[in-house]
Kinemage of the C-alpha trace (Angstrom):
@kinemage 1
@onewidth
@group {chain A} dominant
@subgroup {mainchain}
@vectorlist {calphas} color= white
{ca met a 1} P 116.155 139.442 65.546
{ca ile a 2} L 115.973 138.931 61.772
{ca thr a 3} L 119.367 138.500 60.181
{ca glu a 4} L 118.539 138.465 56.469
{ca ser a 5} L 117.353 141.229 54.166
{ca thr a 6} L 114.661 140.164 51.724
{ca his a 7} L 112.421 142.080 49.345
{ca gly a 8} L 113.845 145.408 50.462
{ca ile a 9} L 112.964 144.651 54.067
{ca pro a 10} L 116.083 145.620 55.985
{ca val a 11} L 117.884 143.521 58.534
{ca thr a 12} L 116.813 144.506 62.012
{ca arg a 13} L 117.909 143.976 65.584
{ca his a 14} L 114.284 144.470 66.622
{ca pro a 15} L 111.727 141.673 66.620
{ca arg a 16} L 109.745 141.646 63.358
{ca val a 17} L 105.951 141.664 63.388
{ca val a 18} L 104.423 140.664 60.059
{ca ile a 19} L 100.788 141.641 59.561
{ca val a 20} L 98.884 139.918 56.771
{ca gly a 21} L 96.006 142.092 55.595
{ca gly a 22} L 95.642 145.813 54.956
{ca gly a 23} L 92.022 146.118 56.060
{ca phe a 24} L 90.742 147.729 59.229
{ca gly a 25} L 92.256 145.059 61.486
{ca gly a 26} L 95.696 145.088 59.864
{ca ile a 27} L 96.088 148.845 59.726
{ca ser a 28} L 94.813 149.190 63.297
{ca val a 29} L 97.434 146.754 64.556
{ca ala a 30} L 100.153 148.484 62.508
{ca ala a 31} L 99.105 151.932 63.760
{ca gly a 32} L 99.106 150.632 67.327
{ca leu a 33} L 102.707 149.500 66.909
{ca val a 34} L 104.006 152.900 65.769
{ca gly a 35} L 106.874 153.855 68.043
{ca ser a 36} L 107.177 150.347 69.471
{ca pro a 37} L 110.414 148.362 69.596
{ca phe a 38} L 109.322 146.238 66.603
{ca gln a 39} L 109.945 146.274 62.900
{ca val a 40} L 106.458 146.056 61.396
{ca val a 41} L 105.884 144.634 57.925
{ca leu a 42} L 102.357 144.961 56.535
{ca leu a 43} L 101.471 142.642 53.636
{ca asp a 44} L 98.430 142.817 51.401
{ca arg a 45} L 97.659 141.523 47.914
{ca ser a 46} L 96.447 145.031 46.991
{ca asn a 47} L 98.395 148.217 47.518
{ca phe a 48} L 95.397 150.083 48.899
{ca his a 49} L 92.992 149.975 51.827
{ca thr a 50} L 89.292 149.961 50.960
{ca phe a 51} L 86.929 151.827 53.249
{ca gln a 52} L 84.299 149.077 52.998
{ca pro a 53} L 81.445 150.903 54.763
{ca leu a 54} L 81.137 153.118 51.679
{ca leu a 55} L 81.251 150.377 49.024
{ca tyr a 56} L 77.511 150.745 48.578
{ca gln a 57} L 78.098 154.382 47.569
{ca val a 58} L 80.430 153.231 44.783
{ca ala a 59} L 77.942 150.515 43.764
{ca thr a 60} L 75.129 153.077 43.505
{ca ala a 61} L 77.274 155.664 41.667
{ca gly a 62} L 77.262 158.066 44.602
{ca leu a 63} L 81.049 157.981 44.926
{ca glu a 64} L 83.967 157.150 42.675
{ca pro a 65} L 86.292 154.302 43.742
{ca asp a 66} L 89.207 156.614 44.513
{ca ser a 67} L 87.066 158.228 47.209
{ca ile a 68} L 87.156 155.046 49.304
{ca ala a 69} L 90.539 153.511 48.420
{ca phe a 70} L 93.692 154.793 50.134
{ca pro a 71} L 97.280 153.775 49.266
{ca leu a 72} L 98.742 151.673 52.089
{ca arg a 73} L 102.273 152.932 51.365
{ca lys a 74} L 101.135 156.520 51.777
{ca leu a 75} L 99.228 155.705 54.967
{ca phe a 76} L 102.444 154.634 56.685
{ca ala a 77} L 105.004 156.613 54.648
{ca his a 78} L 106.118 158.788 57.563
{ca arg a 79} L 105.878 156.127 60.241
{ca his a 80} L 109.347 154.887 61.127
{ca gly a 81} L 109.580 151.121 61.458
{ca ile a 82} L 106.487 150.264 59.398
{ca leu a 83} L 107.027 148.828 55.932
{ca phe a 84} L 104.489 147.791 53.314
{ca arg a 85} L 104.934 145.067 50.702
{ca met a 86} L 102.345 144.058 48.152
{ca ala a 87} L 102.273 140.275 48.257
{ca glu a 88} L 99.890 137.369 48.388
{ca val a 89} L 100.531 134.861 51.160
{ca his a 90} L 100.474 131.262 49.967
{ca arg a 91} L 101.497 129.406 53.083
{ca val a 92} L 102.693 129.834 56.655
{ca asp a 93} L 105.593 127.703 57.870
{ca pro a 94} L 105.245 128.094 61.659
{ca ala a 95} L 108.152 125.753 62.420
{ca arg a 96} L 110.574 128.030 60.539
{ca lys a 97} L 108.563 131.236 61.239
{ca val a 98} L 108.412 132.062 57.537
{ca leu a 99} L 105.607 133.193 55.277
{ca leu a 100} L 105.786 131.867 51.735
{ca thr a 101} L 104.466 134.662 49.532
{ca ser a 102} L 104.222 135.715 45.908
{ca ile a 103} L 107.441 137.715 46.438
{ca gly a 104} L 109.292 134.943 48.287
{ca gly a 105} L 109.829 133.937 51.886
{ca ile a 106} L 109.459 136.514 54.642
{ca ser a 107} L 110.545 135.615 58.139
{ca tyr a 108} L 108.824 136.845 61.267
{ca asp a 109} L 109.114 136.818 65.036
{ca his a 110} L 105.407 137.542 65.543
{ca leu a 111} L 102.595 137.020 63.029
{ca val a 112} L 99.188 138.700 62.822
{ca ile a 113} L 96.629 137.314 60.378
{ca ala a 114} L 94.033 140.000 59.607
{ca thr a 115} L 92.697 138.884 56.257
{ca gly a 116} L 89.097 139.937 56.729
{ca ser a 117} L 86.017 138.045 55.674
{ca thr a 118} L 84.462 136.513 52.596
{ca thr a 119} L 80.932 136.591 51.271
{ca asn a 120} L 78.821 133.863 52.847
{ca thr a 121} L 75.683 132.729 51.048
{ca phe a 122} L 75.030 130.050 53.684
{ca gly a 123} L 74.897 127.321 51.043
{ca met a 124} L 71.988 128.916 49.165
{ca ala a 125} L 72.825 127.942 45.579
{ca asp a 126} L 70.412 130.405 43.919
{ca ile a 127} L 71.807 133.334 45.853
{ca glu a 128} L 75.395 132.264 45.161
{ca arg a 129} L 74.612 131.899 41.457
{ca his a 130} L 72.742 135.201 41.041
{ca cys a 131} L 74.111 137.616 43.628
{ca phe a 132} L 76.754 140.264 43.434
{ca pro a 133} L 79.074 140.133 46.439
{ca leu a 134} L 80.089 143.512 47.855
{ca lys a 135} L 83.490 143.148 49.536
{ca ser a 136} L 85.794 145.028 47.150
{ca val a 137} L 85.949 148.011 44.811
{ca arg a 138} L 85.843 145.584 41.870
{ca asp a 139} L 82.625 144.045 43.280
{ca ala a 140} L 81.090 147.504 43.675
{ca leu a 141} L 81.945 148.477 40.103
{ca glu a 142} L 80.508 145.229 38.720
{ca leu a 143} L 77.294 145.796 40.670
{ca arg a 144} L 77.126 149.442 39.547
{ca ser a 145} L 77.554 148.420 35.928
{ca ala a 146} L 74.849 145.747 36.160
{ca val a 147} L 72.359 148.130 37.811
{ca leu a 148} L 73.011 150.912 35.294
{ca glu a 149} L 72.623 148.452 32.411
{ca cys a 150} L 69.244 147.395 33.847
{ca phe a 151} L 68.174 151.048 34.061
{ca glu a 152} L 69.266 151.696 30.466
{ca glu a 153} L 67.364 148.650 29.233
{ca ala a 154} L 64.297 149.586 31.302
{ca leu a 155} L 64.316 153.050 29.742
{ca leu a 156} L 63.841 151.495 26.312
{ca thr a 157} L 61.331 148.832 27.361
{ca gln a 158} L 57.694 149.583 26.604
{ca glu a 159} L 56.107 146.588 28.328
{ca leu a 160} L 55.438 147.527 31.965
{ca ala a 161} L 55.987 144.070 33.507
{ca ala a 162} L 59.348 143.729 31.762
{ca arg a 163} L 60.317 147.264 32.861
{ca asp a 164} L 59.326 146.483 36.463
{ca ala a 165} L 61.408 143.309 36.382
{ca leu a 166} L 64.439 145.252 35.157
{ca met a 167} L 64.009 147.754 37.965
{ca thr a 168} L 63.485 145.238 40.765
{ca phe a 169} L 66.463 144.377 42.952
{ca val a 170} L 66.742 142.145 45.987
{ca val a 171} L 69.236 142.894 48.752
{ca val a 172} L 70.423 139.836 50.653
{ca gly a 173} L 72.232 140.369 53.933
{ca gly a 174} L 71.813 142.171 57.188
{ca gly a 175} L 74.956 144.294 57.204
{ca pro a 176} L 75.219 148.058 56.699
{ca thr a 177} L 74.839 147.703 52.925
């Protein structure tokens, strides 16, 4: 039972489950706890969930970013017992059962870490230096901008080898993208 109210998270007589991460894992855990005897607090540094399987569509100008980003507050707005707070977690204090976050300390009875993955270039310096990661809407928009700029430049380039170079792209990775 949590006895203090912090950051608009009410005092509860129910055990508190704090979920760090509003991706597929975090929202699946939160959705699975709807109607349970827990107070669920979902934390993410962004206030939206990104449907990552369609990031390539944003990167290739097939979709706009708002087509694949959904507000986390709205997702759980009508679900009693599930709260969302936008915060970045800096440290976990397991002895005190407290998360130290950008909005202050948040205590928990149970903790779920569902922070997702990061781009892995497997130590290949050239790839790390020259690639565009594709894990977020911001990444997709940066990639889209770079590709469109190449197309614009290629349109005005008369020399065929230079035009071919501007229109040549290498995809690194074996995922759905």
